[in-house]
N, CA, C, O and the ligand as a Tripos MOL2 file, in Angstrom:
@<TRIPOS>MOLECULE
protein
  273   271    69     0     0
PROTEIN
NO_CHARGES

@<TRIPOS>ATOM
      1 N         160.6970  110.4310   94.0710 N.3       1 MET1
      2 CA        160.9700  109.6300   95.2750 C.3       1 MET1
      3 C         160.8130  108.1480   94.9350 C.2       1 MET1
      4 O         159.9000  107.7460   94.2140 O.2       1 MET1
      5 N         161.7230  107.3610   95.4710 N.am      2 PHE2
      6 CA        161.7470  105.9340   95.1960 C.3       2 PHE2
      7 C         161.9400  105.2300   96.5320 C.2       2 PHE2
      8 O         162.5830  105.7680   97.4340 O.2       2 PHE2
      9 N         161.3890  104.0380   96.6600 N.am      3 HIS3
     10 CA        161.5650  103.3030   97.9040 C.3       3 HIS3
     11 C         162.8110  102.4270   97.8330 C.2       3 HIS3
     12 O         163.1370  101.8730   96.7840 O.2       3 HIS3
     13 N         163.4920  102.3120   98.9530 N.am      4 CYS4
     14 CA        164.7020  101.4920   99.0310 C.3       4 CYS4
     15 C         164.3390  100.0270   98.7330 C.2       4 CYS4
     16 O         163.3990   99.4920   99.3190 O.2       4 CYS4
     17 N         165.0850   99.3810   97.8230 N.am      5 PRO5
     18 CA        164.7780   97.9860   97.5010 C.3       5 PRO5
     19 C         165.1390   97.0260   98.6390 C.2       5 PRO5
     20 O         164.7280   95.8650   98.6190 O.2       5 PRO5
     21 N         165.9000   97.4970   99.6270 N.am      6 TYR6
     22 CA        166.3200   96.6310  100.7350 C.3       6 TYR6
     23 C         165.3850   96.7410  101.9320 C.2       6 TYR6
     24 O         164.8520   95.7350  102.4000 O.2       6 TYR6
     25 N         165.1820   97.9730  102.4360 N.am      7 CYS7
     26 CA        164.3750   98.1390  103.6500 C.3       7 CYS7
     27 C         163.0140   98.7720  103.3780 C.2       7 CYS7
     28 O         162.2030   98.9060  104.2940 O.2       7 CYS7
     29 N         162.7510   99.1640  102.1220 N.am      8 LYS8
     30 CA        161.4470   99.7170  101.7000 C.3       8 LYS8
     31 C         161.1440  101.1130  102.2430 C.2       8 LYS8
     32 O         160.0230  101.6030  102.1070 O.2       8 LYS8
     33 N         162.1420  101.7550  102.8580 N.am      9 GLN9
     34 CA        161.9380  103.1300  103.3200 C.3       9 GLN9
     35 C         162.1200  104.0900  102.1380 C.2       9 GLN9
     36 O         162.7360  103.7260  101.1360 O.2       9 GLN9
     37 N         161.5860  105.3150  102.2500 N.am     10 PRO10
     38 CA        161.7820  106.2750  101.1550 C.3      10 PRO10
     39 C         163.2690  106.5910  100.9560 C.2      10 PRO10
     40 O         164.0440  106.6080  101.9120 O.2      10 PRO10
     41 N         163.6430  106.8330   99.7300 N.am     11 ALA11
     42 CA        165.0220  107.2110   99.4080 C.3      11 ALA11
     43 C         165.0040  108.5710   98.7180 C.2      11 ALA11
     44 O         164.1050  108.8740   97.9330 O.2      11 ALA11
     45 N         166.0000  109.3740   99.0210 N.am     12 HIS12
     46 CA        166.1160  110.6940   98.4040 C.3      12 HIS12
     47 C         166.9520  110.6190   97.1430 C.2      12 HIS12
     48 O         167.9330  109.8780   97.0780 O.2      12 HIS12
     49 N         166.5530  111.4010   96.1260 N.am     13 THR13
     50 CA        167.3620  111.5200   94.9250 C.3      13 THR13
     51 C         168.5520  112.4140   95.2380 C.2      13 THR13
     52 O         168.3740  113.5430   95.6950 O.2      13 THR13
     53 N         169.7600  111.9270   94.9980 N.am     14 ARG14
     54 CA        170.9700  112.7130   95.2580 C.3      14 ARG14
     55 C         171.4350  113.4530   94.0270 C.2      14 ARG14
     56 O         171.8660  114.6030   94.1080 O.2      14 ARG14
     57 N         171.3480  112.7960   92.8870 N.am     15 THR15
     58 CA        171.7450  113.4400   91.6360 C.3      15 THR15
     59 C         171.0860  112.6850   90.4930 C.2      15 THR15
     60 O         170.6190  111.5590   90.6630 O.2      15 THR15
     61 N         171.0560  113.3140   89.3390 N.am     16 SER16
     62 CA        170.4830  112.6470   88.1710 C.3      16 SER16
     63 C         171.1730  113.1770   86.9290 C.2      16 SER16
     64 O         171.7560  114.2610   86.9290 O.2      16 SER16
     65 N         171.0900  112.3750   85.8620 N.am     17 ARG17
     66 CA        171.6830  112.8330   84.6060 C.3      17 ARG17
     67 C         170.9410  112.1900   83.4460 C.2      17 ARG17
     68 O         170.4330  111.0730   83.5520 O.2      17 ARG17
     69 N         170.8890  112.9220   82.3300 N.am     18 TYR18
     70 CA        170.2950  112.3740   81.1230 C.3      18 TYR18
     71 C         171.3440  111.5380   80.4020 C.2      18 TYR18
     72 O         172.4260  112.0280   80.0800 O.2      18 TYR18
     73 N         171.0180  110.2700   80.1520 N.am     19 VAL19
     74 CA        171.8890  109.4010   79.3710 C.3      19 VAL19
     75 C         171.6420  109.6580   77.8910 C.2      19 VAL19
     76 O         172.5730  109.6710   77.0850 O.2      19 VAL19
     77 N         170.3780  109.8610   77.5460 N.am     20 SER20
     78 CA        169.9910  110.2610   76.2000 C.3      20 SER20
     79 C         168.7670  111.1550   76.3610 C.2      20 SER20
     80 O         168.3390  111.4310   77.4810 O.2      20 SER20
     81 N         168.2120  111.6020   75.2550 N.am     21 GLU21
     82 CA        167.1040  112.5650   75.3240 C.3      21 GLU21
     83 C         165.9130  112.0260   76.1220 C.2      21 GLU21
     84 O         165.2230  112.7810   76.8070 O.2      21 GLU21
     85 N         165.6800  110.7170   76.0280 N.am     22 ASN22
     86 CA        164.5080  110.1270   76.6820 C.3      22 ASN22
     87 C         164.8490  109.1550   77.8010 C.2      22 ASN22
     88 O         163.9870  108.3990   78.2490 O.2      22 ASN22
     89 N         166.0910  109.1690   78.2550 N.am     23 LEU23
     90 CA        166.5000  108.2620   79.3300 C.3      23 LEU23
     91 C         167.2460  109.0490   80.4070 C.2      23 LEU23
     92 O         168.2620  109.6870   80.1310 O.2      23 LEU23
     93 N         166.7350  108.9980   81.6250 N.am     24 LYS24
     94 CA        167.3380  109.7230   82.7410 C.3      24 LYS24
     95 C         167.6700  108.7470   83.8650 C.2      24 LYS24
     96 O         166.8320  107.9370   84.2610 O.2      24 LYS24
     97 N         168.8880  108.8270   84.3720 N.am     25 GLN25
     98 CA        169.2970  107.9980   85.4950 C.3      25 GLN25
     99 C         169.2880  108.8500   86.7570 C.2      25 GLN25
    100 O         169.7300  109.9990   86.7530 O.2      25 GLN25
    101 N         168.7710  108.2590   87.8490 N.am     26 ARG26
    102 CA        168.7640  108.9320   89.1390 C.3      26 ARG26
    103 C         169.5360  108.0960   90.1520 C.2      26 ARG26
    104 O         169.4540  106.8680   90.1570 O.2      26 ARG26
    105 N         170.2890  108.7830   91.0090 N.am     27 TYR27
    106 CA        170.9890  108.1180   92.0960 C.3      27 TYR27
    107 C         170.2650  108.4490   93.3950 C.2      27 TYR27
    108 O         170.0200  109.6170   93.6970 O.2      27 TYR27
    109 N         169.9290  107.4250   94.1540 N.am     28 HIS28
    110 CA        169.1260  107.5950   95.3640 C.3      28 HIS28
    111 C         169.9170  107.1300   96.5810 C.2      28 HIS28
    112 O         170.7910  106.2670   96.4990 O.2      28 HIS28
    113 N         169.5700  107.7440   97.7210 N.am     29 GLN29
    114 CA        170.1210  107.2910   98.9970 C.3      29 GLN29
    115 C         168.9710  107.0510   99.9540 C.2      29 GLN29
    116 O         168.0950  107.9000  100.1170 O.2      29 GLN29
    117 N         168.9810  105.8850  100.5850 N.am     30 CYS30
    118 CA        167.9430  105.5040  101.5350 C.3      30 CYS30
    119 C         167.9470  106.4530  102.7320 C.2      30 CYS30
    120 O         169.0060  106.8470  103.2200 O.2      30 CYS30
    121 N         166.7460  106.8180  103.2020 N.am     31 THR31
    122 CA        166.6520  107.7450  104.3330 C.3      31 THR31
    123 C         166.8310  107.0410  105.6780 C.2      31 THR31
    124 O         166.9840  107.7090  106.7010 O.2      31 THR31
    125 N         166.8150  105.7160  105.7000 N.am     32 SER32
    126 CA        167.0420  104.9900  106.9500 C.3      32 SER32
    127 C         168.5230  105.0360  107.3030 C.2      32 SER32
    128 O         169.3610  104.5980  106.5150 O.2      32 SER32
    129 N         168.8530  105.5660  108.4850 N.am     33 LEU33
    130 CA        170.2590  105.6780  108.8800 C.3      33 LEU33
    131 C         170.9140  104.3070  109.0310 C.2      33 LEU33
    132 O         172.1020  104.1490  108.7490 O.2      33 LEU33
    133 N         170.1460  103.3270  109.4730 N.am     34 GLU34
    134 CA        170.7130  101.9930  109.6570 C.3      34 GLU34
    135 C         170.9610  101.2910  108.3280 C.2      34 GLU34
    136 O         171.8140  100.4070  108.2450 O.2      34 GLU34
    137 N         170.2340  101.6700  107.2990 N.am     35 CYS35
    138 CA        170.3860  101.0370  105.9790 C.3      35 CYS35
    139 C         171.3600  101.8450  105.1110 C.2      35 CYS35
    140 O         172.4350  101.3630  104.7510 O.2      35 CYS35
    141 N         170.9620  103.0830  104.7830 N.am     36 SER36
    142 CA        171.7810  103.9960  103.9780 C.3      36 SER36
    143 C         172.2260  103.4180  102.6410 C.2      36 SER36
    144 O         173.2770  103.7960  102.1230 O.2      36 SER36
    145 N         171.4390  102.5100  102.0800 N.am     37 ALA37
    146 CA        171.7840  101.9690  100.7590 C.3      37 ALA37
    147 C         171.7450  103.0840   99.7180 C.2      37 ALA37
    148 O         170.9340  104.0050   99.8230 O.2      37 ALA37
    149 N         172.6110  103.0040   98.7240 N.am     38 THR38
    150 CA        172.5540  103.9020   97.5790 C.3      38 THR38
    151 C         172.3480  103.0420   96.3470 C.2      38 THR38
    152 O         172.9100  101.9520   96.2360 O.2      38 THR38
    153 N         171.5410  103.5380   95.4240 N.am     39 PHE39
    154 CA        171.2270  102.7590   94.2270 C.3      39 PHE39
    155 C         170.8190  103.6990   93.1050 C.2      39 PHE39
    156 O         170.5800  104.8870   93.3230 O.2      39 PHE39
    157 N         170.7450  103.1510   91.9150 N.am     40 ARG40
    158 CA        170.4470  103.9480   90.7230 C.3      40 ARG40
    159 C         169.1810  103.4150   90.0580 C.2      40 ARG40
    160 O         168.9420  102.2080   90.0430 O.2      40 ARG40
    161 N         168.3730  104.3190   89.5110 N.am     41 THR41
    162 CA        167.1970  103.9180   88.7390 C.3      41 THR41
    163 C         167.2520  104.5990   87.3790 C.2      41 THR41
    164 O         167.9840  105.5690   87.1820 O.2      41 THR41
    165 N         166.4730  104.0790   86.4530 N.am     42 SER42
    166 CA        166.3600  104.6590   85.1190 C.3      42 SER42
    167 C         164.9250  105.0940   84.8770 C.2      42 SER42
    168 O         163.9790  104.4080   85.2620 O.2      42 SER42
    169 N         164.7820  106.2280   84.2410 N.am     43 GLU43
    170 CA        163.4590  106.7600   83.9170 C.3      43 GLU43
    171 C         163.4010  106.9770   82.4090 C.2      43 GLU43
    172 O         164.2440  107.6680   81.8370 O.2      43 GLU43
    173 N         162.3890  106.3760   81.7720 N.am     44 THR44
    174 CA        162.2740  106.5180   80.3240 C.3      44 THR44
    175 C         160.8960  107.0270   79.9470 C.2      44 THR44
    176 O         159.9150  106.7980   80.6550 O.2      44 THR44
    177 N         160.8420  107.7090   78.8410 N.am     45 LEU45
    178 CA        159.5730  108.0960   78.2400 C.3      45 LEU45
    179 C         159.0150  106.8620   77.5480 C.2      45 LEU45
    180 O         159.6110  106.3780   76.5860 O.2      45 LEU45
    181 N         157.8850  106.3440   78.0150 N.am     46 ASP46
    182 CA        157.3630  105.1180   77.3900 C.3      46 ASP46
    183 C         155.9340  105.2720   76.8760 C.2      46 ASP46
    184 O         155.2980  104.2910   76.4920 O.2      46 ASP46
    185 N         155.4450  106.4770   76.8710 N.am     47 GLY47
    186 CA        154.1170  106.6570   76.3120 C.3      47 GLY47
    187 C         153.7870  108.1250   76.1570 C.2      47 GLY47
    188 O         154.2640  108.9590   76.9270 O.2      47 GLY47
    189 N         152.9750  108.4440   75.1680 N.am     48 VAL48
    190 CA        152.4870  109.8090   74.9690 C.3      48 VAL48
    191 C         150.9690  109.7370   75.0010 C.2      48 VAL48
    192 O         150.3630  109.0210   74.2050 O.2      48 VAL48
    193 N         150.3580  110.4700   75.9080 N.am     49 ILE49
    194 CA        148.9050  110.4580   76.0120 C.3      49 ILE49
    195 C         148.2820  111.2830   74.8950 C.2      49 ILE49
    196 O         147.3160  110.8670   74.2560 O.2      49 ILE49
    197 N         148.8420  112.4330   74.6800 N.am     50 ARG50
    198 CA        148.3530  113.3060   73.6160 C.3      50 ARG50
    199 C         149.5230  114.1130   73.0900 C.2      50 ARG50
    200 O         150.2540  114.7350   73.8600 O.2      50 ARG50
    201 N         149.6980  114.1010   71.7870 N.am     51 GLN51
    202 CA        150.7860  114.8800   71.2050 C.3      51 GLN51
    203 C         150.3970  116.3460   71.1310 C.2      51 GLN51
    204 O         149.2080  116.6650   71.1120 O.2      51 GLN51
    205 N         151.3730  117.2450   71.0880 N.am     52 PRO52
    206 CA        151.0570  118.6620   70.9210 C.3      52 PRO52
    207 C         150.2940  118.8900   69.6200 C.2      52 PRO52
    208 O         150.4250  118.1190   68.6700 O.2      52 PRO52
    209 N         149.5110  119.9380   69.5890 N.am     53 ALA53
    210 CA        148.7330  120.2410   68.3860 C.3      53 ALA53
    211 C         149.6370  120.4400   67.1800 C.2      53 ALA53
    212 O         149.3190  120.0230   66.0660 O.2      53 ALA53
    213 N         150.7990  121.1020   67.4340 N.am     54 MET54
    214 CA        151.7410  121.3250   66.3310 C.3      54 MET54
    215 C         153.1330  120.8950   66.7840 C.2      54 MET54
    216 O         153.9630  121.7450   67.1040 O.2      54 MET54
    217 N         153.4050  119.5740   66.8180 N.am     55 PRO55
    218 CA        154.7150  119.1080   67.2780 C.3      55 PRO55
    219 C         155.8390  119.6080   66.3740 C.2      55 PRO55
    220 O         155.7640  119.4990   65.1500 O.2      55 PRO55
    221 N         156.8840  120.1600   67.0010 N.am     56 GLU56
    222 CA        158.0140  120.6580   66.2190 C.3      56 GLU56
    223 C         159.0130  119.5550   65.9350 C.2      56 GLU56
    224 O         159.6900  119.5540   64.9070 O.2      56 GLU56
    225 N         159.0950  118.6040   66.8790 N.am     57 ASN57
    226 CA        160.0240  117.4890   66.6970 C.3      57 ASN57
    227 C         159.3140  116.1780   67.0160 C.2      57 ASN57
    228 O         158.5720  116.0840   67.9940 O.2      57 ASN57
    229 N         159.5400  115.2000   66.2080 N.am     58 ALA58
    230 CA        158.9840  113.8900   66.4950 C.3      58 ALA58
    231 C         159.7170  113.3010   67.6950 C.2      58 ALA58
    232 O         160.9080  113.5510   67.8780 O.2      58 ALA58
    233 N         159.0160  112.5260   68.5070 N.am     59 VAL59
    234 CA        159.6230  111.8820   69.6600 C.3      59 VAL59
    235 C         159.7110  110.3880   69.3960 C.2      59 VAL59
    236 O         158.7160  109.7430   69.0660 O.2      59 VAL59
    237 N         160.9200  109.8440   69.5470 N.am     60 ALA60
    238 CA        161.1040  108.4080   69.3380 C.3      60 ALA60
    239 C         160.8510  107.6740   70.6410 C.2      60 ALA60
    240 O         161.4930  107.9580   71.6530 O.2      60 ALA60
    241 N         159.9280  106.7440   70.6230 N.am     61 LEU61
    242 CA        159.6280  105.9490   71.8090 C.3      61 LEU61
    243 C         160.3640  104.6180   71.7290 C.2      61 LEU61
    244 O         160.4410  103.9890   70.6740 O.2      61 LEU61
    245 N         160.9060  104.2080   72.8800 N.am     62 LEU62
    246 CA        161.5830  102.9160   72.9540 C.3      62 LEU62
    247 C         160.7370  101.9780   73.7900 C.2      62 LEU62
    248 O         160.1440  102.3930   74.7860 O.2      62 LEU62
    249 N         160.6770  100.7470   73.4030 N.am     63 THR63
    250 CA        159.9920   99.7600   74.2300 C.3      63 THR63
    251 C         161.0360   99.0340   75.0650 C.2      63 THR63
    252 O         162.2260   99.0800   74.7520 O.2      63 THR63
    253 N         160.6000   98.3690   76.1210 N.am     64 ALA64
    254 CA        161.5280   97.6910   77.0330 C.3      64 ALA64
    255 C         162.4210   96.7270   76.2610 C.2      64 ALA64
    256 O         161.9580   95.9900   75.3900 O.2      64 ALA64
    257 N         163.6880   96.7470   76.5910 N.am     65 GLY65
    258 CA        164.6240   95.8260   75.9630 C.3      65 GLY65
    259 C         165.4030   96.4410   74.8250 C.2      65 GLY65
    260 O         166.4860   95.9670   74.4840 O.2      65 GLY65
    261 N         164.8620   97.4960   74.2310 N.am     66 GLU66
    262 CA        165.5890   98.1540   73.1570 C.3      66 GLU66
    263 C         166.6410   99.0790   73.7460 C.2      66 GLU66
    264 O         166.5030   99.5520   74.8740 O.2      66 GLU66
    265 N         167.6720   99.3280   72.9910 N.am     67 THR67
    266 CA        168.6970  100.2650   73.4260 C.3      67 THR67
    267 C         168.6720  101.4760   72.5060 C.2      67 THR67
    268 O         168.4060  101.3520   71.3100 O.2      67 THR67
    269 N         168.9500  102.6480   73.0690 N.am     68 PRO68
    270 CA        168.9010  103.8790   72.2610 C.3      68 PRO68
    271 C         169.8810  103.8510   71.0940 C.2      68 PRO68
    272 O         169.9560  104.8110   70.3270 O.2      68 PRO68
    273 ZN        167.0950  101.1620  102.9260 Zn       69 ZN69
@<TRIPOS>BOND
     1     1     2 1
     2     2     3 1
     3     3     4 2
     4     3     5 am
     5     5     6 1
     6     6     7 1
     7     7     8 2
     8     7     9 am
     9     9    10 1
    10    10    11 1
    11    11    12 2
    12    11    13 am
    13    13    14 1
    14    14    15 1
    15    15    16 2
    16    15    17 am
    17    17    18 1
    18    18    19 1
    19    19    20 2
    20    19    21 am
    21    21    22 1
    22    22    23 1
    23    23    24 2
    24    23    25 am
    25    25    26 1
    26    26    27 1
    27    27    28 2
    28    27    29 am
    29    29    30 1
    30    30    31 1
    31    31    32 2
    32    31    33 am
    33    33    34 1
    34    34    35 1
    35    35    36 2
    36    35    37 am
    37    37    38 1
    38    38    39 1
    39    39    40 2
    40    39    41 am
    41    41    42 1
    42    42    43 1
    43    43    44 2
    44    43    45 am
    45    45    46 1
    46    46    47 1
    47    47    48 2
    48    47    49 am
    49    49    50 1
    50    50    51 1
    51    51    52 2
    52    51    53 am
    53    53    54 1
    54    54    55 1
    55    55    56 2
    56    55    57 am
    57    57    58 1
    58    58    59 1
    59    59    60 2
    60    59    61 am
    61    61    62 1
    62    62    63 1
    63    63    64 2
    64    63    65 am
    65    65    66 1
    66    66    67 1
    67    67    68 2
    68    67    69 am
    69    69    70 1
    70    70    71 1
    71    71    72 2
    72    71    73 am
    73    73    74 1
    74    74    75 1
    75    75    76 2
    76    75    77 am
    77    77    78 1
    78    78    79 1
    79    79    80 2
    80    79    81 am
    81    81    82 1
    82    82    83 1
    83    83    84 2
    84    83    85 am
    85    85    86 1
    86    86    87 1
    87    87    88 2
    88    87    89 am
    89    89    90 1
    90    90    91 1
    91    91    92 2
    92    91    93 am
    93    93    94 1
    94    94    95 1
    95    95    96 2
    96    95    97 am
    97    97    98 1
    98    98    99 1
    99    99   100 2
   100    99   101 am
   101   101   102 1
   102   102   103 1
   103   103   104 2
   104   103   105 am
   105   105   106 1
   106   106   107 1
   107   107   108 2
   108   107   109 am
   109   109   110 1
   110   110   111 1
   111   111   112 2
   112   111   113 am
   113   113   114 1
   114   114   115 1
   115   115   116 2
   116   115   117 am
   117   117   118 1
   118   118   119 1
   119   119   120 2
   120   119   121 am
   121   121   122 1
   122   122   123 1
   123   123   124 2
   124   123   125 am
   125   125   126 1
   126   126   127 1
   127   127   128 2
   128   127   129 am
   129   129   130 1
   130   130   131 1
   131   131   132 2
   132   131   133 am
   133   133   134 1
   134   134   135 1
   135   135   136 2
   136   135   137 am
   137   137   138 1
   138   138   139 1
   139   139   140 2
   140   139   141 am
   141   141   142 1
   142   142   143 1
   143   143   144 2
   144   143   145 am
   145   145   146 1
   146   146   147 1
   147   147   148 2
   148   147   149 am
   149   149   150 1
   150   150   151 1
   151   151   152 2
   152   151   153 am
   153   153   154 1
   154   154   155 1
   155   155   156 2
   156   155   157 am
   157   157   158 1
   158   158   159 1
   159   159   160 2
   160   159   161 am
   161   161   162 1
   162   162   163 1
   163   163   164 2
   164   163   165 am
   165   165   166 1
   166   166   167 1
   167   167   168 2
   168   167   169 am
   169   169   170 1
   170   170   171 1
   171   171   172 2
   172   171   173 am
   173   173   174 1
   174   174   175 1
   175   175   176 2
   176   175   177 am
   177   177   178 1
   178   178   179 1
   179   179   180 2
   180   179   181 am
   181   181   182 1
   182   182   183 1
   183   183   184 2
   184   183   185 am
   185   185   186 1
   186   186   187 1
   187   187   188 2
   188   187   189 am
   189   189   190 1
   190   190   191 1
   191   191   192 2
   192   191   193 am
   193   193   194 1
   194   194   195 1
   195   195   196 2
   196   195   197 am
   197   197   198 1
   198   198   199 1
   199   199   200 2
   200   199   201 am
   201   201   202 1
   202   202   203 1
   203   203   204 2
   204   203   205 am
   205   205   206 1
   206   206   207 1
   207   207   208 2
   208   207   209 am
   209   209   210 1
   210   210   211 1
   211   211   212 2
   212   211   213 am
   213   213   214 1
   214   214   215 1
   215   215   216 2
   216   215   217 am
   217   217   218 1
   218   218   219 1
   219   219   220 2
   220   219   221 am
   221   221   222 1
   222   222   223 1
   223   223   224 2
   224   223   225 am
   225   225   226 1
   226   226   227 1
   227   227   228 2
   228   227   229 am
   229   229   230 1
   230   230   231 1
   231   231   232 2
   232   231   233 am
   233   233   234 1
   234   234   235 1
   235   235   236 2
   236   235   237 am
   237   237   238 1
   238   238   239 1
   239   239   240 2
   240   239   241 am
   241   241   242 1
   242   242   243 1
   243   243   244 2
   244   243   245 am
   245   245   246 1
   246   246   247 1
   247   247   248 2
   248   247   249 am
   249   249   250 1
   250   250   251 1
   251   251   252 2
   252   251   253 am
   253   253   254 1
   254   254   255 1
   255   255   256 2
   256   255   257 am
   257   257   258 1
   258   258   259 1
   259   259   260 2
   260   259   261 am
   261   261   262 1
   262   262   263 1
   263   263   264 2
   264   263   265 am
   265   265   266 1
   266   266   267 1
   267   267   268 2
   268   267   269 am
   269   269   270 1
   270   270   271 1
   271   271   272 2
@<TRIPOS>SUBSTRUCTURE
     1 MET1         2 RESIDUE 1 A MET
     2 PHE2         6 RESIDUE 1 A PHE
     3 HIS3        10 RESIDUE 1 A HIS
     4 CYS4        14 RESIDUE 1 A CYS
     5 PRO5        18 RESIDUE 1 A PRO
     6 TYR6        22 RESIDUE 1 A TYR
     7 CYS7        26 RESIDUE 1 A CYS
     8 LYS8        30 RESIDUE 1 A LYS
     9 GLN9        34 RESIDUE 1 A GLN
    10 PRO10       38 RESIDUE 1 A PRO
    11 ALA11       42 RESIDUE 1 A ALA
    12 HIS12       46 RESIDUE 1 A HIS
    13 THR13       50 RESIDUE 1 A THR
    14 ARG14       54 RESIDUE 1 A ARG
    15 THR15       58 RESIDUE 1 A THR
    16 SER16       62 RESIDUE 1 A SER
    17 ARG17       66 RESIDUE 1 A ARG
    18 TYR18       70 RESIDUE 1 A TYR
    19 VAL19       74 RESIDUE 1 A VAL
    20 SER20       78 RESIDUE 1 A SER
    21 GLU21       82 RESIDUE 1 A GLU
    22 ASN22       86 RESIDUE 1 A ASN
    23 LEU23       90 RESIDUE 1 A LEU
    24 LYS24       94 RESIDUE 1 A LYS
    25 GLN25       98 RESIDUE 1 A GLN
    26 ARG26      102 RESIDUE 1 A ARG
    27 TYR27      106 RESIDUE 1 A TYR
    28 HIS28      110 RESIDUE 1 A HIS
    29 GLN29      114 RESIDUE 1 A GLN
    30 CYS30      118 RESIDUE 1 A CYS
    31 THR31      122 RESIDUE 1 A THR
    32 SER32      126 RESIDUE 1 A SER
    33 LEU33      130 RESIDUE 1 A LEU
    34 GLU34      134 RESIDUE 1 A GLU
    35 CYS35      138 RESIDUE 1 A CYS
    36 SER36      142 RESIDUE 1 A SER
    37 ALA37      146 RESIDUE 1 A ALA
    38 THR38      150 RESIDUE 1 A THR
    39 PHE39      154 RESIDUE 1 A PHE
    40 ARG40      158 RESIDUE 1 A ARG
    41 THR41      162 RESIDUE 1 A THR
    42 SER42      166 RESIDUE 1 A SER
    43 GLU43      170 RESIDUE 1 A GLU
    44 THR44      174 RESIDUE 1 A THR
    45 LEU45      178 RESIDUE 1 A LEU
    46 ASP46      182 RESIDUE 1 A ASP
    47 GLY47      186 RESIDUE 1 A GLY
    48 VAL48      190 RESIDUE 1 A VAL
    49 ILE49      194 RESIDUE 1 A ILE
    50 ARG50      198 RESIDUE 1 A ARG
    51 GLN51      202 RESIDUE 1 A GLN
    52 PRO52      206 RESIDUE 1 A PRO
    53 ALA53      210 RESIDUE 1 A ALA
    54 MET54      214 RESIDUE 1 A MET
    55 PRO55      218 RESIDUE 1 A PRO
    56 GLU56      222 RESIDUE 1 A GLU
    57 ASN57      226 RESIDUE 1 A ASN
    58 ALA58      230 RESIDUE 1 A ALA
    59 VAL59      234 RESIDUE 1 A VAL
    60 ALA60      238 RESIDUE 1 A ALA
    61 LEU61      242 RESIDUE 1 A LEU
    62 LEU62      246 RESIDUE 1 A LEU
    63 THR63      250 RESIDUE 1 A THR
    64 ALA64      254 RESIDUE 1 A ALA
    65 GLY65      258 RESIDUE 1 A GLY
    66 GLU66      262 RESIDUE 1 A GLU
    67 THR67      266 RESIDUE 1 A THR
    68 PRO68      270 RESIDUE 1 A PRO
    69 ZN69       273 GROUP 0 **** ****
């Protein structure tokens, strides 16, 4: 759930897609009938708290500003 950047009301996720393995885009629609803004957000993996005991695949982390 994300808040509308215009009216600050909650917005529902309508659809989402993976752009790459660690980057997901979500499309949101504002729940306010008078606003009804639609917008997109990006979700990235930006930190690992603890790696698996036996990781099978290394995970590449990107910092802000880098492109996949
Ligand atoms: Zn809104």
